[in-house]
C-alpha positions as MATLAB code, in Angstrom:
seq = 'MATVIEQAKEQMGKSVEATKENFTGIRTGRANPALLNGLTVEYYGVPTPIKAVATIGVPEPRTLAVTPYDASQANAVEKAIRDSDLGVSPRREGSVIYATMPELTEERRKEYVKIAKAKAEDGKVAVRNIRRKAKETIDKSVKDGDMGEDDGDRQLKELDKITKQFTDELDSLLETKQKEIMEV';
ca = [
       0.000    0.000    0.000;
       3.089    2.249   -0.085;
       1.942    3.248   -3.559;
      -0.594    5.698   -2.058;
       2.289    7.510   -0.334;
       4.432    7.375   -3.493;
       1.581    8.722   -5.628;
       0.910   11.518   -3.142;
       4.619   12.390   -3.053;
       4.777   12.513   -6.866;
       1.649   14.683   -7.126;
       2.887   17.039   -4.403;
       6.175   17.356   -6.271;
       4.240   18.340   -9.392;
       2.335   20.975   -7.401;
       5.626   22.470   -6.193;
       6.961   22.494   -9.780;
       3.769   24.196  -11.004;
       4.174   26.842   -8.302;
       7.819   27.398   -9.346;
       6.621   27.808  -12.943;
       3.977   30.321  -11.791;
       6.654   32.268   -9.919;
       8.739   32.738  -13.080;
       5.916   34.814  -14.551;
       6.061   37.281  -11.660;
       8.267   40.235  -12.458;
      11.329   41.093  -10.500;
      13.757   43.904  -11.262;
      15.242   41.841  -14.108;
      13.952   40.854  -17.525;
      13.108   37.164  -17.848;
      11.807   35.408  -20.998;
       9.194   33.666  -18.798;
       7.464   37.044  -18.401;
       6.091   36.535  -21.907;
       4.850   32.963  -21.248;
       1.199   33.963  -20.998;
       1.198   36.120  -24.129;
      -0.439   34.987  -27.342;
       0.000   36.431  -30.826;
      -2.598   36.462  -33.602;
      -0.616   34.281  -36.000;
      -2.514   34.098  -39.294;
      -5.772   34.429  -37.355;
      -4.903   31.790  -34.741;
      -3.982   32.767  -31.149;
      -0.495   31.266  -30.724;
       1.884   31.437  -27.727;
       4.568   34.051  -28.350;
       7.394   31.560  -27.750;
       6.052   29.465  -30.665;
       6.446   32.350  -33.129;
       9.610   34.080  -31.860;
      12.870   33.664  -29.996;
      13.206   35.625  -26.776;
      16.567   36.825  -25.547;
      17.858   39.027  -22.739;
      20.542   41.329  -24.196;
      20.541   43.569  -21.079;
      19.328   42.968  -17.494;
      16.057   44.903  -17.989;
      15.505   44.323  -21.719;
      13.920   41.487  -23.671;
      14.687   41.068  -27.373;
      11.933   39.267  -29.271;
      12.765   38.091  -32.793;
       9.857   36.602  -34.769;
      10.745   33.548  -36.890;
       8.595   35.067  -39.630;
       9.555   38.749  -40.081;
       6.077   39.531  -41.460;
       4.663   38.770  -37.995;
       6.705   41.471  -36.229;
       3.690   43.822  -36.065;
       1.496   41.145  -34.442;
       4.210   40.294  -31.900;
       4.781   43.977  -31.095;
       1.013   44.490  -30.639;
       0.762   41.480  -28.284;
       3.574   42.867  -26.097;
       2.113   46.396  -26.125;
      -1.388   45.132  -25.201;
      -0.081   42.908  -22.369;
      -0.220   43.871  -18.688;
       3.582   44.086  -18.459;
       3.519   47.876  -18.664;
       6.188   48.058  -21.378;
       6.365   50.050  -24.577;
       8.052   47.860  -27.160;
      10.290   49.458  -29.803;
      11.298   47.911  -33.086;
      14.605   47.801  -34.858;
      14.062   45.913  -38.100;
      12.268   42.701  -37.203;
      13.566   42.649  -33.598;
      11.251   43.984  -30.908;
      12.856   45.317  -27.728;
      10.821   45.505  -24.525;
      12.563   47.405  -21.734;
      11.103   46.707  -18.319;
      10.370   49.869  -16.335;
      11.838   50.262  -12.864;
       9.506   48.785  -10.278;
       7.996   51.183   -7.764;
       7.726   50.148   -4.112;
       3.951   49.908   -4.519;
       4.254   47.663   -7.596;
       6.770   45.429   -5.804;
       4.305   44.972   -2.935;
       1.598   44.008   -5.451;
       3.939   41.387   -6.920;
       4.675   40.039   -3.422;
       0.905   39.663   -2.872;
       0.615   37.778   -6.175;
       3.513   35.517   -5.166;
       1.886   34.820   -1.787;
      -1.390   33.907   -3.527;
       0.404   31.538   -5.913;
       2.284   29.912   -3.007;
      -0.990   29.494   -1.105;
      -2.555   27.886   -4.204;
       0.355   25.436   -4.218;
      -0.155   24.658   -0.520;
      -3.881   24.112   -1.053;
      -3.079   21.671   -3.866;
      -0.616   19.803   -1.605;
      -3.180   19.637    1.217;
      -5.865   18.367   -1.187;
      -3.507   15.593   -2.318;
      -2.863   14.758    1.358;
      -6.595   14.632    2.070;
      -7.260   12.242   -0.848;
      -4.370    9.979    0.184;
      -5.599   10.000    3.807;
      -9.102    9.009    2.649;
      -7.612    6.114    0.661;
      -5.564    4.921    3.669;
      -8.562    5.274    6.049;
     -10.736    3.295    3.633;
      -8.121    0.528    3.410;
      -7.990    0.273    7.209;
     -11.803    0.282    7.443;
     -12.130   -2.398    4.733;
      -9.583   -4.570    6.527;
      -7.022   -4.395    3.676;
      -4.525   -2.878    6.104;
      -3.999   -3.055    9.842;
      -4.571   -0.006   12.041;
      -0.885    0.179   13.007;
       0.144    0.118    9.345;
      -2.491    2.762    8.578;
      -1.211    4.989   11.402;
       2.362    4.546   10.202;
       1.365    5.554    6.660;
      -0.585    8.587    7.920;
       2.491    9.736    9.881;
       4.604    9.294    6.728;
       1.982   11.223    4.723;
       2.036   14.080    7.255;
       5.851   14.173    7.158;
       5.832   14.374    3.336;
       3.102   17.040    3.374;
       5.119   19.186    5.808;
       8.231   18.723    3.659;
       6.441   20.030    0.552;
       4.676   22.940    2.305;
       8.025   23.959    3.846;
       9.565   23.857    0.361;
       6.788   26.143   -0.913;
       7.418   28.530    2.012;
      11.130   28.729    1.210;
      10.374   29.272   -2.509;
       8.054   32.125   -1.539;
      10.672   33.645    0.758;
      13.256   33.532   -2.048;
      10.807   35.066   -4.542;
       9.881   37.847   -2.097;
      13.558   38.758   -1.639;
      13.997   38.728   -5.427;
      10.986   41.025   -5.951;
      11.912   43.489   -3.208;
      15.570   43.659   -4.297;
      16.260   47.097   -5.799;
];
């Protein structure tokens, strides 16, 4: 029955990874290609993720350089960046679009910290939901007689230990992200 614990551990790990991925989209003082992850471009009438139609580089700490694979799509890419909630005004040089990130104000940094806290809490909720489902499975096995009570208790203790490990990891990720955001 150790598979319930292993499955829970694997799913919790995926929740932590998803939270890490969500954190990359939160702006810090530096430019990061992941900032454009959520953007889509009208590519021949089809909404397409920006990273599927262009390469994204970081030539300077606060600047992203976006080069469309198809030069005729530069206008669509530029429009997608301009219309995004990043607060940048893209400028074009040939087919390359440069997006310089503005300096973050103290107020904006605090907003980003709130967003990071919400994303971390979402990750913790996911981990706790996985724990709850695994606990229900273990309790049912004990009730049905498939597992002894001692074995069930041992597995629940293991489940709690794993849950704490993953929530602690989310807390430390949040702490790191907060420092990154507040760094001037």
